[in-house]
C-alpha positions in Angstrom: -133.0 -62.5 41.8 -132.0 -64.0 45.5 -129.0 -62.1 47.0 -126.8 -63.1 49.6 -124.4 -60.8 51.8 -120.8 -61.6 51.4 -118.0 -60.1 53.4 -115.0 -59.6 51.1 -111.3 -59.5 51.8 -111.1 -56.0 52.7 -114.1 -56.1 55.0 -116.5 -54.4 52.8 -119.8 -56.2 51.7 -120.5 -57.6 48.1 -123.7 -59.5 47.1 -123.8 -63.0 45.5 -126.5 -64.1 43.1 -126.9 -67.9 43.5 -128.9 -68.1 40.0 -125.9 -66.5 38.2 -123.3 -67.9 40.5 -121.9 -64.4 40.3 -120.8 -61.6 42.8 -121.7 -58.0 42.5 -117.8 -57.3 43.3 -114.5 -59.3 43.7 -114.2 -61.3 46.9 -110.7 -59.8 47.2 -112.3 -56.5 48.4 -115.2 -54.7 47.0 -113.8 -51.0 47.9 -110.5 -52.1 46.9 -111.6 -53.1 43.5 -113.8 -50.0 43.1 -110.9 -47.8 44.1 -108.5 -49.4 41.8 -110.4 -49.9 38.7 -113.0 -46.9 38.6 -111.3 -44.1 40.7 -107.6 -44.5 40.3 -107.5 -45.8 36.8 -110.8 -43.9 35.5 -111.8 -40.9 37.5 -108.3 -39.6 38.7 -107.3 -39.5 35.0 -110.4 -38.0 33.9 -110.2 -35.2 36.2 -106.5 -34.3 35.7 -107.4 -31.1 33.8 -111.0 -30.6 34.5 -113.1 -28.8 37.2 -116.5 -30.3 36.0 -117.1 -33.8 34.8 -120.0 -36.0 33.4 -119.9 -39.6 34.3 -121.9 -42.7 33.0 -122.0 -45.8 34.9 -123.3 -49.1 33.3 -124.2 -51.3 36.3 -125.3 -49.1 39.3 -125.6 -52.2 41.3 -124.7 -51.6 45.0 -123.9 -47.7 44.4 -120.3 -48.2 45.6 -118.9 -46.4 42.6 -121.1 -43.5 43.0 -120.4 -43.1 46.7 -116.7 -43.3 46.1 -116.9 -40.7 43.2 -118.7 -38.5 45.5 -116.0 -38.7 48.1 -113.3 -37.9 45.7 -114.9 -35.3 44.1 -116.1 -33.6 47.3 -112.4 -33.7 48.3 -111.2 -32.2 45.3 -114.0 -29.7 44.8 -114.8 -30.9 41.3 -118.5 -30.8 40.0 -120.1 -33.9 38.6 -123.1 -34.8 36.7 -123.4 -38.6 37.3 -125.7 -40.6 35.1 -126.3 -44.5 36.3 -128.1 -47.3 34.5 -129.4 -50.2 36.3 -131.9 -52.8 35.1 -132.4 -54.4 38.4 -132.1 -52.0 41.3 -131.8 -53.2 44.8 -134.6 -53.1 47.5 -134.0 -50.8 50.6 -133.6 -53.8 52.8 -130.6 -54.6 50.8 -128.8 -51.3 50.3 -129.5 -50.1 53.9 -127.4 -53.0 55.3 -124.3 -52.4 53.1 -121.3 -51.3 55.1 -119.6 -49.0 52.9 -120.0 -45.8 54.6 -118.8 -47.3 58.0 -115.5 -48.5 56.2 -115.2 -45.3 54.1 -115.7 -43.2 57.1 -118.7 -40.9 55.7 -122.2 -40.4 57.0 -124.3 -43.1 55.8 -126.9 -40.4 55.4 -125.1 -39.6 51.9 -125.2 -43.3 50.9 -128.8 -43.5 51.7 -129.7 -40.3 49.9 -127.8 -41.3 46.8 -130.0 -44.6 46.7 -133.3 -42.9 47.4 -133.0 -40.5 44.6 -136.2 -41.1 42.7 -135.3 -43.2 39.4 -135.4 -41.0 36.3 -135.3 -37.9 38.2 -131.9 -35.8 38.4 -131.3 -34.7 41.9 -128.6 -32.5 43.6 -126.8 -34.4 46.5 -124.3 -31.7 47.2 -122.6 -28.5 45.5 -120.4 -30.8 43.7 -122.6 -34.0 42.8 -125.9 -34.4 41.2 -127.1 -37.7 40.0 -129.8 -39.1 37.8 -130.3 -42.9 38.0 -132.2 -44.7 35.1 -134.0 -48.1 35.3 -133.2 -49.6 32.2 -131.2 -51.9 30.1 -128.4 -50.1 28.4 -128.8 -52.1 25.1 -132.2 -50.6 25.0 -131.3 -47.0 25.3 -130.5 -44.1 23.2 -127.9 -42.2 25.0 -127.0 -38.4 24.5 -124.2 -37.5 21.8 -120.8 -36.1 23.0 -121.9 -36.1 26.6 -119.7 -38.0 28.7 -116.0 -37.5 30.1 -115.8 -40.8 31.8 -117.7 -44.3 31.7 -117.6 -47.0 34.4 -118.4 -50.1 32.8 -119.4 -52.3 35.7 -122.0 -54.9 34.4 -121.9 -58.5 35.3 -119.4 -60.6 33.6 -119.4 -61.3 29.9 -120.2 -64.9 30.6 -123.2 -63.9 32.5 -124.5 -61.3 30.5 -122.8 -61.4 27.0 -125.6 -59.1 25.6 -123.9 -56.2 27.4 -120.5 -56.5 26.1 -121.2 -56.2 22.4 -119.8 -54.1 19.6 -123.3 -52.4 19.3 -123.5 -51.5 23.1 -119.9 -50.0 22.9 -120.8 -48.2 19.8 -123.7 -46.7 21.7 -121.4 -45.6 24.4 -118.8 -44.3 22.3 -121.0 -42.1 20.5 -122.2 -40.6 23.9 -118.6 -39.7 24.9 -116.8 -36.8 24.2 -113.1 -37.0 22.3 -110.7 -38.1 24.6 -113.0 -39.5 27.2 -112.2 -42.8 28.9 -113.9 -45.9 29.9 -112.7 -48.2 32.4 -113.8 -52.0 33.2 -112.6 -55.1 35.0 -112.9 -57.4 32.0 -109.9 -58.2 29.7 -111.6 -61.1 27.9 -111.0 -61.2 24.2 -114.6 -60.5 23.2 -114.4 -57.5 25.1 -111.3 -56.2 23.7 -112.5 -57.0 20.1 -115.7 -55.4 20.7 -114.1 -52.2 22.0 -111.8 -51.8 19.1 -114.8 -52.5 16.7 -116.5 -49.7 18.3 -114.0 -47.1 17.6 -112.0 -47.2 21.0 -108.2 -47.6 21.6 -107.3 -49.8 24.4 -104.6 -50.4 27.1 -104.3 -53.1 29.6 -103.6 -52.0 33.2 -102.2 -53.8 36.2 -105.3 -55.1 38.1 -106.3 -55.1 41.7 -105.5 -57.8 44.0 -107.0 -61.1 42.6 -107.0 -60.0 39.0 -103.8 -59.8 36.6 -105.2 -56.9 34.4 -107.8 -54.4 33.6 -108.9 -52.2 30.6 -108.9 -48.7 30.1 -110.4 -47.4 26.8 -110.0 -44.1 25.1 -112.3 -42.5 22.4 
């Protein structure tokens, strides 16, 4: 895929894929979107009574969600085992230019260290954060049973990658989650809600970030 850098409304980078006519993040603010959907609606709720957490991310993309999770959990001294699945990893010439560290006021060495973890190898980033990135398509994976406390579902939109938003995929994810674990995603399309419900989730609509009326939070 060819990629073009975009400056979103909050000053943070996103990437645009001309072949798909799709952005990696909201043009109203990449960091704002990640904070609202995945950190505030997902992570903060999931860690409300935990000192350790297992997280699964579908669609590692630019690594923004992983970086923001790292920052939040370092701040709260909560341990995290982070698993990220990505079928199309970014090249260093792309991720090394992203401006998230500057805006979030964290050393860019951390962001680069997360990106440079060898695919398929679990690596310790800090006392509170370890990560394993898997180069694969989620629909082709067998996920561990009863393992994750939180899932970030951040794939490209259902209109672009409909094969990722199916009951079968959500059943696989549901199987991998602990009871009461939650999944957050930006899409509230009817096909997404129906697939989540068919997979066994209960779902709730929450107010969305700027530019988006609602988002979804699903619970096992």
